[in-house]
C-alpha positions in Angstrom: 109.9 -118.8 -58.3 107.1 -118.6 -55.8 105.8 -115.5 -57.5 105.7 -117.4 -60.8 103.8 -120.2 -59.2 101.2 -117.8 -57.8 100.8 -116.1 -61.2 100.3 -119.5 -62.9 97.7 -120.5 -60.4 96.0 -117.1 -60.9 95.8 -117.7 -64.7 94.5 -121.3 -64.3 91.8 -120.0 -62.0 90.5 -117.8 -64.9 90.6 -120.7 -67.4 88.7 -122.9 -64.9 85.8 -120.5 -64.6 85.5 -120.2 -68.3 85.5 -124.0 -68.9 82.9 -124.4 -66.2 80.8 -121.7 -67.9 81.1 -123.4 -71.4 80.1 -126.8 -70.0 76.9 -125.4 -68.7 75.8 -123.9 -72.0 72.7 -125.6 -73.3 72.0 -123.7 -76.5 74.6 -123.9 -79.3 73.2 -120.8 -80.8 73.6 -118.8 -77.6 77.1 -120.2 -77.2 78.1 -118.8 -80.6 76.5 -115.5 -79.8 78.7 -115.2 -76.6 82.0 -113.7 -77.7 84.0 -115.0 -74.7 83.2 -118.6 -75.6 82.6 -118.6 -79.4 85.3 -120.2 -81.4 83.7 -120.0 -84.8 85.1 -122.5 -87.3 87.6 -123.7 -84.7 85.0 -125.8 -82.8 86.1 -129.4 -83.2 83.7 -132.2 -84.3 83.4 -133.3 -80.7 82.6 -129.8 -79.5 80.0 -129.3 -82.2 78.3 -132.4 -81.0 78.6 -131.7 -77.3 77.5 -128.0 -77.5 74.5 -128.5 -79.9 76.2 -126.8 -82.8 75.0 -129.1 -85.5 73.9 -127.1 -88.6 75.0 -123.8 -87.1 78.5 -123.9 -88.8 79.6 -124.7 -92.3 80.3 -128.5 -92.7 84.0 -128.2 -93.6 86.9 -129.4 -91.3 87.6 -127.2 -88.3 89.9 -124.4 -89.1 92.8 -123.7 -86.8 93.1 -120.5 -84.8 96.3 -119.7 -86.6 94.7 -119.9 -90.0 91.8 -117.8 -88.8 94.3 -115.2 -87.4 96.1 -115.1 -90.7 92.9 -114.6 -92.6 91.7 -111.9 -90.3 95.0 -110.1 -90.5 94.8 -110.1 -94.3 91.3 -108.6 -94.0 92.6 -106.0 -91.6 95.4 -104.9 -93.9 92.9 -104.4 -96.8 90.9 -101.8 -94.8 91.4 -98.3 -96.1 91.5 -96.1 -93.0 92.6 -96.5 -89.4 88.9 -96.1 -88.3 87.9 -98.9 -90.7 90.6 -101.1 -89.1 89.4 -100.1 -85.6 85.8 -101.1 -86.5 87.1 -104.4 -88.0 89.0 -105.3 -84.8 86.1 -104.5 -82.6 83.6 -106.3 -84.7 85.8 -109.4 -84.2 86.0 -108.6 -80.4 82.2 -108.5 -80.3 81.8 -111.9 -81.9 84.9 -114.0 -81.1 87.3 -112.9 -78.4 89.5 -115.9 -78.8 90.3 -114.6 -82.4 90.5 -111.0 -81.3 93.1 -111.6 -78.6 95.0 -114.0 -80.7 95.4 -111.2 -83.3 96.3 -108.6 -80.6 98.8 -110.8 -78.8 100.3 -112.3 -82.0 100.6 -109.0 -83.8 100.8 -106.4 -81.0 102.9 -103.8 -82.8 100.6 -103.8 -85.8 97.1 -104.1 -84.1 97.5 -102.0 -81.0 97.0 -98.7 -82.8 93.6 -99.9 -84.0 92.5 -101.0 -80.5 93.8 -98.0 -78.6 95.8 -94.9 -79.3 95.9 -93.2 -81.6 92.8 -94.5 -83.5 90.6 -94.7 -80.4 90.5 -90.9 -80.4 88.7 -90.8 -83.7 86.6 -93.7 -82.6 85.4 -91.8 -79.6 84.5 -88.8 -81.7 82.5 -91.0 -84.0 81.2 -93.4 -81.3 77.5 -92.7 -81.6 77.8 -93.2 -85.4 79.8 -96.4 -85.4 78.1 -98.0 -82.4 77.4 -101.6 -83.3 74.6 -102.2 -80.8 76.4 -105.1 -79.2 76.5 -104.9 -75.4 79.9 -104.3 -73.9 80.4 -102.7 -70.5 78.0 -100.6 -68.4 76.6 -97.1 -69.0 75.8 -95.6 -65.6 74.1 -92.2 -65.4 72.7 -89.7 -63.0 69.4 -91.5 -63.6 70.8 -94.6 -62.0 71.4 -92.9 -58.6 70.3 -95.4 -56.0 70.3 -98.3 -58.6 74.0 -98.8 -59.3 74.0 -102.3 -57.6 71.1 -103.3 -59.9 73.2 -102.2 -62.9 76.2 -104.2 -61.7 73.9 -107.2 -61.2 72.6 -106.9 -64.7 76.1 -107.4 -66.2 76.5 -111.0 -67.4 80.0 -111.5 -65.8 79.7 -111.4 -62.1 83.3 -112.1 -60.9 85.1 -108.8 -61.8 88.7 -108.0 -60.9 89.4 -104.8 -63.0 87.1 -101.9 -63.7 88.2 -99.0 -66.0 85.8 -96.1 -65.8 85.5 -92.6 -67.3 83.1 -89.7 -67.2 84.3 -88.7 -70.7 85.3 -85.1 -69.9 88.9 -85.2 -71.1 89.3 -87.9 -73.7 93.0 -87.9 -74.7 93.6 -84.4 -76.1 90.1 -84.1 -77.6 88.2 -82.7 -74.7 84.7 -83.5 -73.6 83.3 -86.5 -75.5 80.5 -87.4 -73.1 79.2 -91.0 -73.5 81.3 -91.3 -76.6 84.3 -91.7 -74.3 83.3 -95.3 -73.7 85.9 -96.3 -76.3 88.6 -95.5 -73.7 87.7 -98.1 -71.0 87.0 -100.7 -73.6 90.4 -100.2 -75.3 92.3 -100.1 -72.0 90.7 -103.3 -70.8 91.6 -105.1 -74.1 95.2 -104.2 -73.3 94.9 -105.6 -69.7 94.1 -108.9 -71.4 96.6 -108.7 -74.3 99.5 -107.3 -72.3 99.0 -108.9 -68.8 96.8 -112.0 -69.5 93.9 -110.9 -67.3 90.9 -112.8 -68.6 88.3 -110.5 -70.3 85.5 -112.1 -68.2 87.2 -110.4 -65.2 87.2 -106.9 -66.8 84.4 -104.3 -66.8 84.4 -101.1 -68.8 82.1 -98.3 -67.4 81.0 -94.9 -68.5 79.7 -92.5 -65.9 77.3 -90.2 -67.7 76.7 -86.8 -66.0 76.1 -84.9 -69.3 78.4 -83.1 -71.7 79.3 -79.6 -72.4 80.1 -80.2 -76.1 77.3 -78.5 -77.9 77.7 -80.5 -81.1 76.9 -83.7 -79.2 73.9 -82.1 -77.5 72.6 -81.2 -81.0 73.4 -84.6 -82.6 70.3 -86.7 -83.0 72.4 -89.9 -82.9 74.2 -89.0 -79.6 73.4 -91.7 -77.1 74.3 -90.0 -73.8 72.4 -87.6 -71.5 71.6 -84.5 -73.4 72.3 -82.0 -70.7 75.2 -79.9 -69.5 77.6 -81.6 -67.2 76.4 -81.8 -63.7 78.8 -79.9 -61.4 76.7 -80.3 -58.3 76.8 -82.6 -55.3 74.9 -85.1 -57.3 78.1 -85.9 -59.2 80.1 -86.7 -56.1 77.2 -88.8 -54.7 77.1 -90.8 -57.9 80.8 -91.5 -57.8 80.6 -92.4 -54.1 77.8 -94.9 -54.7 79.7 -96.4 -57.6 82.8 -97.0 -55.4 80.7 -98.4 -52.5 78.7 -100.8 -54.7 81.7 -102.0 -56.7 83.6 -102.9 -53.5 80.5 -104.4 -51.9 79.9 -106.7 -54.9 83.4 -107.5 -56.1 85.4 -107.1 -52.8 88.0 -104.7 -51.4 90.7 -105.9 -53.9 88.8 -104.9 -57.0 91.0 -102.6 -59.1 89.3 -99.3 -60.1 91.1 -97.3 -62.7 90.1 -93.6 -63.3 90.4 -92.7 -67.0 90.2 -89.4 -68.7 88.5 -87.3 -66.0 88.8 -83.5 -66.3 91.3 -81.6 -64.2 88.5 -80.3 -62.0 87.8 -83.8 -60.8 90.8 -86.0 -61.5 93.1 -84.8 -58.7 90.5 -84.5 -56.0 88.8 -87.8 -56.7 92.2 -89.6 -56.7 93.0 -88.0 -53.3 89.6 -88.9 -52.0 89.7 -92.6 -52.9 93.3 -93.6 -53.0 93.4 -94.7 -49.4 89.9 -96.2 -49.5 90.1 -98.4 -52.6 92.5 -100.2 -54.8 92.5 -97.5 -57.4 94.7 -95.2 -59.5 94.4 -92.6 -62.2 96.2 -93.7 -65.3 96.4 -90.2 -66.8 98.2 -88.9 -63.7 100.1 -92.0 -62.4 100.4 -94.3 -65.4 101.6 -91.6 -67.7 104.0 -90.4 -65.1 105.5 -93.9 -64.7 106.0 -94.6 -68.4 107.6 -91.2 -69.0 109.8 -91.7 -65.9 110.9 -95.0 -67.4 111.8 -93.3 -70.6 113.8 -90.6 -68.8 115.7 -93.2 -66.8 116.4 -95.3 -69.9 117.5 -92.2 -71.9 120.2 -91.1 -69.4 123.1 -92.8 -71.4 121.9 -91.2 -74.6 122.0 -87.7 -73.0 125.3 -88.2 -71.3 123.7 -87.9 -67.9 124.3 -90.0 -64.8 121.2 -89.1 -62.8 117.8 -87.6 -63.3 118.7 -84.4 -61.3 121.2 -83.4 -63.9 118.4 -82.3 -66.2 116.4 -79.1 -66.1 112.8 -80.1 -67.2 110.4 -77.7 -68.9 106.8 -79.0 -69.2 104.5 -77.5 -71.8 101.1 -78.1 -70.3 100.1 -78.1 -66.7 97.3 -80.6 -66.5 96.9 -84.1 -65.1 99.7 -85.7 -67.2 102.3 -83.0 -66.8 101.8 -82.6 -63.0 101.6 -86.3 -62.5 104.9 -86.8 -64.4 106.6 -84.0 -62.4 105.5 -85.3 -59.0 106.7 -88.8 -59.7 109.9 -87.4 -61.2 110.6 -85.2 -58.2 110.0 -88.2 -55.9 112.5 -90.2 -58.0 115.1 -87.4 -57.7 114.5 -87.2 -54.0 115.1 -90.9 -53.6 118.2 -90.9 -55.8 119.9 -87.8 -54.3 118.4 -87.7 -50.8 117.4 -84.1 -51.3 114.0 -82.7 -50.1 111.0 -83.0 -52.3 110.9 -79.2 -52.5 114.5 -79.2 -53.8 113.6 -81.9 -56.3 110.6 -80.0 -57.6 113.0 -77.1 -58.4 114.2 -79.1 -61.4 110.8 -79.0 -63.0 109.3 -75.9 -64.6 105.9 -75.4 -66.3 104.4 -73.3 -69.0 100.6 -73.4 -69.1 98.1 -71.5 -71.3 99.0 -68.2 -69.6 102.8 -68.6 -69.7 105.6 -69.7 -67.3 104.4 -70.7 -63.9 106.1 -68.6 -61.3 105.7 -67.5 -57.7 104.4 -64.1 -58.8 101.3 -66.0 -60.2 100.9 -68.3 -57.2 97.8 -66.6 -55.7 95.9 -67.2 -58.9 97.0 -70.9 -59.4 95.1 -74.1 -58.7 96.5 -75.9 -55.7 98.1 -78.7 -57.7 100.2 -76.2 -59.7 101.5 -74.2 -56.8 104.4 -76.5 -55.8 105.9 -75.8 -59.3 105.5 -72.1 -59.2 109.2 -71.1 -58.7 110.9 -67.7 -58.3 111.8 -66.5 -61.8 112.6 -62.8 -61.1 116.3 -63.3 -60.7 116.5 -65.1 -64.0 114.5 -62.5 -65.9 116.8 -59.7 -64.8 119.3 -59.1 -67.5 117.7 -61.8 -69.8 116.3 -61.0 -73.3 112.8 -61.6 -72.0 110.0 -59.2 -71.3 108.7 -59.2 -67.7 105.4 -57.5 -68.7 103.8 -60.9 -69.0 104.7 -64.5 -68.1 107.3 -65.8 -70.5 106.0 -67.8 -73.5 107.2 -71.3 -74.3 110.1 -70.0 -76.5 111.0 -67.3 -74.0 111.0 -69.9 -71.3 113.3 -72.1 -73.3 115.7 -69.2 -73.8 115.4 -68.1 -70.1 115.7 -71.5 -68.3 117.9 -73.3 -70.8 116.2 -76.6 -70.1 117.8 -79.9 -71.3 114.4 -81.7 -71.4 111.2 -80.4 -73.0 108.1 -82.3 -72.2 105.0 -81.8 -74.3 101.7 -82.5 -72.5 99.6 -79.6 -73.9 97.5 -81.2 -76.7 98.6 -78.3 -78.8 99.7 -79.8 -82.1 102.8 -78.3 -83.6 103.7 -76.2 -80.5 107.4 -77.4 -80.6 108.3 -75.2 -83.6 111.6 -75.2 -85.5 112.8 -72.2 -83.4 111.9 -74.0 -80.1 113.7 -77.2 -81.1 116.8 -75.3 -82.4 116.9 -73.4 -79.1 116.8 -76.7 -77.2 119.8 -77.9 -79.3 121.7 -74.8 -78.3 121.2 -75.6 -74.6 123.0 -79.0 -74.5 124.5 -81.6 -76.8 121.6 -84.1 -76.7 118.3 -82.4 -75.6 115.3 -84.5 -74.7 112.3 -83.5 -76.8 109.1 -85.4 -75.8 105.9 -84.7 -77.8 103.6 -86.8 -75.6 100.2 -85.5 -76.5 97.6 -87.8 -78.1 96.2 -88.5 -80.6 98.8 -87.9 -83.4 97.1 -84.6 -84.5 97.8 -83.2 -81.0 101.5 -84.1 -80.9 103.6 -81.0 -80.2 105.9 -82.0 -83.1 106.6 -85.0 -85.3 109.9 -86.9 -84.8 111.1 -86.2 -88.4 111.0 -82.5 -87.8 112.6 -82.6 -84.4 115.5 -84.8 -85.6 115.9 -82.5 -88.7 115.8 -79.2 -86.8 118.3 -80.4 -84.2 120.6 -82.1 -86.8 120.0 -85.5 -85.2 121.1 -84.3 -81.8 117.8 -84.7 -79.8 116.7 -87.8 -78.0 112.9 -88.2 -78.5 110.0 -90.3 -77.5 106.4 -89.6 -78.2 102.9 -90.3 -77.0 101.7 -91.6 -80.4 103.5 -94.2 -82.5 105.7 -92.9 -85.3 107.8 -94.7 -87.9 111.6 -94.7 -87.9 113.3 -91.6 -89.4 116.3 -91.6 -91.7 118.0 -88.2 -92.2 119.6 -87.2 -95.6 123.1 -88.1 -94.2 121.9 -91.7 -93.7 121.6 -91.6 -89.9 118.5 -93.5 -88.7 116.5 -93.0 -85.5 113.7 -95.1 -84.0 111.4 -92.8 -81.8 110.0 -94.8 -78.9 106.3 -94.5 -77.9 105.7 -93.7 -74.3 102.6 -95.9 -74.3 100.9 -96.3 -70.9 100.2 -99.9 -72.0 103.8 -100.6 -70.8 102.7 -99.7 -67.3 99.1 -100.2 -66.3 98.6 -103.8 -67.2 101.6 -104.9 -65.2 100.7 -102.7 -62.2 97.2 -104.0 -62.3 98.3 -107.6 -62.5 100.7 -107.1 -59.7 98.1 -105.6 -57.4 95.7 -108.5 -58.1 98.3 -111.2 -57.5 99.3 -109.4 -54.2 95.7 -109.0 -53.1 96.3 -105.3 -52.7 93.7 -103.0 -51.3 95.5 -99.8 -52.4 98.2 -98.6 -54.7 100.9 -96.0 -53.8 103.0 -93.7 -55.9 106.0 -95.9 -54.9 104.4 -98.7 -56.8 104.5 -96.6 -59.9 108.2 -95.7 -59.3 108.9 -99.4 -58.9 107.1 -100.1 -62.2 109.0 -97.3 -64.0 112.4 -98.6 -62.8 111.4 -102.1 -63.9 110.3 -100.9 -67.4 113.6 -99.0 -67.8 115.5 -102.2 -67.0 113.9 -103.9 -70.0 115.3 -101.5 -72.6 118.2 -103.3 -74.3 121.5 -101.7 -75.4 120.4 -102.6 -79.0 117.2 -100.5 -78.6 119.2 -97.6 -77.1 121.6 -97.7 -80.1 118.6 -97.0 -82.3 117.7 -94.0 -80.1 114.7 -95.8 -78.7 113.9 -95.6 -74.9 111.4 -98.4 -74.7 111.3 -102.2 -75.4 109.5 -103.5 -78.5 105.7 -103.6 -78.1 105.8 -107.3 -79.2 107.7 -108.0 -75.9 105.0 -106.3 -73.8 103.6 -109.5 -72.2 107.0 -110.4 -70.7 107.6 -106.8 -69.7 104.2 -106.7 -68.0 104.9 -109.9 -66.1 108.3 -108.5 -65.0 106.6 -105.3 -63.7 103.8 -107.3 -62.0 106.3 -109.4 -60.1 108.2 -106.3 -59.0 105.0 -104.4 -57.9 103.5 -107.5 -56.2 106.6 -108.0 -54.0 
């Protein structure tokens, strides 16, 4: 009850600052050009008089927000392509955020794919060509070294609580998108508002521009970022250091800083550098881990397992997402079974671009992969697998007989018919998780997995997919392991608690809380996550758990 009171006070504090801002507006035209305050045809007669709007709007009666939402949803549904729908949604966001968030909150399941994944991937690829020249967020580059505070001061909203920032090196499964990666922080922060109620005036999207190694961008006349190869020198670290220092100096030690889509080379080391010094987390490592762990916990009844340690997990892909999932999963197994963390890690195996991780490769592996490089020699002896090279994905499935296959490779179609059928031979209800984004990078599509395993598999994915009905009439609803189930609630919880840091335990708590919100009715459909339309209540529940 006390937590609820704190959260209500928190929300009223936001509204109070916005009302004060609107009352100080002197130009009606400027008011209508400011998307946080513009209400379009919903301004009442009294507001039109008070805010100097006479003549700036059609003379008809004010139109309710509900009618405007209905009209805009009809317009959205007429758009021909997902990218057209993305542009439509963000054009509204850039002119009238009241309308934008009313659409996103009221029609979450329908609109979220056109605000974030999977469509945001294509939007980032096209960013320089669909850019609408409306200011949103900050673009900070190597040229701004020594002037980051000036850039922060230039932003119109000065009371910031949440910052999502990227350097654009690893955008979803699409690789280096440079400055075009700004679509990711903008999309993530829209979900902080829609899913957790954090006021958009408190949110700041940032792109850190240190160049790009994508040649087609360097050669594109319309590309808006620095046209130089990525800077790998000390200048990169100094820019990030100044960014953290100035954000904390301006917004306070509680400001939440979310790393987003950094490359492997920087993601792990930067998280380790700043996690004790700032209220920060990496959503690709920790947020993804928590949402997948929640799905694994929720799926236990569907796979006839009692505990997480009863699975053998094989990860295809050994980057940020996969290793983050495995570390949080191992921590969960350790807490549930009281084993050592080393023993818990033995349940998790990895296949990377060179084959199965094993102790025989440990001297050539990056540090973050080494804890999962297990001894495989005893398994290979006598098995139908060649020892001349590290076992492939299919060979590893045959060798290890995993009961859970986790796709984090960004290799579309990697879970072939043969791989899925082999998984079905290993156990009665294998977990098959094609988690890579966007849709084109998914390791398989649910219809194929259900068909190839004769409906035996339990599946959730990274991208949204429709329900599947097999020829025999059985229907399955594949859940989407969307990070939006986790990061808004974790962020809100940290702000309510006044946190100055976040721990891996916070993400374990969030995962367990999310799993609790999956109803028996959803599990009966084969779905391991609650409906997206319930995401605000889910985020509030997670926030309360994390804050405590």
